[in-house]
N, C-alpha and C positions, 0 to 999 in steps of 0.2 A: 535222488540224493538227500540225505539227512540235515538237518540243522545243523549239528557238529562239524559234515563235513563240509558243509556251506561256508561257517563260521573258520572255519581252520585252513580251509581252500583259500582263502580271503584274504589271509595273513601277511602284513607289508613285512617287506625284508630291512634286513639292519639294523634291526632294538637289539639292546642288550638289558636284560632285566637288572639291576642295579641294587634293588630293596626288596624286600616281602616283609609287610606287616600283617600278622592274625592277631585277631582278636575275640572277647567273645560271639561277637553280633557281624563282623565285617572284615575283609580281607582287602587289602590295599597293597598294589603292585605299581613301582618305580621302573620307569622304562626310560632308556637314553638311545637316541639315535647316533650314527656315525660320524653326524653332521654337528652334533652336541645339541640338538635340540630334545626335550625331556618331556615325558608325558605320566602320568600315572592315571590308573583305574581301580574302581571296587567293584565286588561281590559281595553276597550275602556269605557266610561264616556258616556252617554246618552246626546243627543244633549241638552235637556231641560229637567230637574229636577219637579216634581210634588210636589206642596206645601207640600200636605199631605203625600209623599216621607218618608220612613222612613229613609234615608242617605240623607241629604245636602251636599252642597260643605263642608268640614271641614275636622278635624281629629275625629277619634274617638278608644279612648283607651278603650278594652274590655280586655275578658278575660274569654271565652265563648268556647264551643266545636267547631272546624272546620267544625263537621257534620252538621250543624245547619246552621251556616252562608252559607255552601255552597247550601243549599235547596233553599234557595233564587233565586237560577238559577234558578226554577220553576215559579216563581211568576213574574205576571203582570206588577208589579211596576219594571220597568225595570234600575231602579238604586239599589237595590236589587239583579235584576239578575245580573248585572254588578259585585257589591260586591260578590255575589255569585263566578262567574267565577272565579275570581282575586284569589279568596282562593282557590280553586278546583287548578287554574293554581301552586299558592304556595305549597298548599300539596301534588301534583299528577305532579312528575318529573322523566323520564323515565333515564334509567344509560345513565352517561353522554357518554359511548362511544357510543351508537347508534345514537348520535347526530352529527350533519355535520355543515360544515358553508356555506355550499351551500348558492350562493345567489338566492331569490325568485326573482324577476325581469328576471335575466339572464337567469334561469331554466325553468320558464313558458316562454322567449320568442323561446327558444329550441322548447320547445313542442309542440308552436302554430305552428310553422314554415310550411307552406302548408296548415294547417288545420283549421277548425271550432273550433273558441272560444270563450263562452259564460263565462261573468266574472261578479260578483255580486261583485259590490263594488267601490266606482271612485279611483281607484289608481292612482298614479301620473306617474307610467310610461307606463299606456297602449298607450297614442299615440306614443311614442316614441321608445317603443321597442316593443311592441305587433303587432299595425296595421300595421307596414312596411313588419311584417314577415307570418302573418296570411291570410287566404284566405279570412278571414269572421269575423269579429267582435262586438259580440253583448254586449251590456253593462246596466247590471239592476242596479237600483236603487230605492229605497221607495220613495224620490222626485226627478223622472227625469228632466233630463235638454237635452236639444236641443236633439241628436237621442236615448239618453239613453231610456230604457222600464222599465216599470213595472214588477210586478207580474203577469198581466194578460196574457203576450207576452208567458210566463212561457211553459206551453203545446203545442205549435207551435215550438219554439224556441232549447229546450231542445233535442228532439230527435237526433236533426240535429247536435249538438253538438259533437265534437271529442273529446275538452279539457273544463273541467268545472273549473272554479276558483272561488272560495267561499270566503269571507272574516269571518273574525273569529267572526266579531260582530253577523254575523247570528245566533250564538249559544244566544246567549245572547237577542235579539229581537224574539228568536222560529223560525224564517222563515227555519232554516235548514231542519227540517222534513217535510220542503213543498216543499222544492228542490230538494231534495236526491231520489224520490222516481220517479222524473219524469225524471231522468238523463239515458241515455243509458247504459248500462251494459257495453258496448265497449268503452264509454269515458274515458279518465285520469280525474282521480278528484281530486282536490289539494286543502288543505285550507290556509290560509295565512292572517299576519296581528299578531298586538300585541297580541291579546286576544285569539288567536289560542290557544288551547288546546292541548298538545305534549302527547296524549295517544293512545297506542299503540290499545288499543280497536276498535278504530277508523275505523282499516283499517279492521276489519269487518263487518262494514258497506259501504264498497266502497270505501273508501278515499284512494289514491294512497301515497299523499304524505302532508306532514303539515310544513308549515314554522311558527313560531313561536320567542321568545322572551326569555331569562334569564334572571334576576336579577343578577347582579355583585356587585353590588355597592349601599346599600341599602342606605346609606342616599344620596346619588347624585339626584338617582332617587325618594325619600320624596320629596326635592328640588323640582325635576322638575315638580312633578304632582300639588305639591302646588303653584308652579308659572301659574300652566296653561299653560306650552307649549306644543307645538305639537310634532310628534313622530319623526320628520326629527331633530328635536332641541333638542332631549333627549340626556342624557350622563348617564354611568349605567348601560344600557341594553345590551346584546351581543344579535344577531338574530341566531339563528339557524335552522336547518332543520331535519325532522325525515321520512323514506324512508319506503315505505311496498316491503324489499326485497323479498317477494312469488310475488309480482305483473307482 
């Protein structure tokens, strides 16, 4: 079963999407349950939005079943996929008691000490916190710069990696299902970034830890998304982690 199928098959029912905000950097989806409960979720917006994409930058007032919006995660339209993931992140939230506030960079740096790490995504902490500790670091990007690698190197590199860190945005662009099959079963696998879906079902796919966010102040996040701010400047979000305690 693919990651997309796992996530969409684990979607809770009874939710309707009330609002979607698409900004230059982030997407925010607001959902309401038939009991009155309200939730919000975020995901990374694509670098560019096609002129014929269903969602352009702006605010969409909706009243539609969340299941239908979440199915956009399957779409080749990456903006619809981002809105789909933001909706899934709003609707599917694990028990608060299972979450920790471990810092992704600190945890990953400890895991990489003396080990070989493959990292998908240009995370700001790589040079300062990962490279000084790891014995080898490979960084993959869709648009590689400098020593970064593209997907053609995965077949050679991934079987060697002791730690594999994957950006949550890989769910949006559907690359995660090409990455995981090439990862060694002995590797420590982590999914991280604000787009990361915090689903316990992903443990069954070989993921050991997930680092994502929860929306704590909806209005603050609305303001940040509309302003086009980057993640480091965003307020109203709480960074959280979910670990596979059975691994």
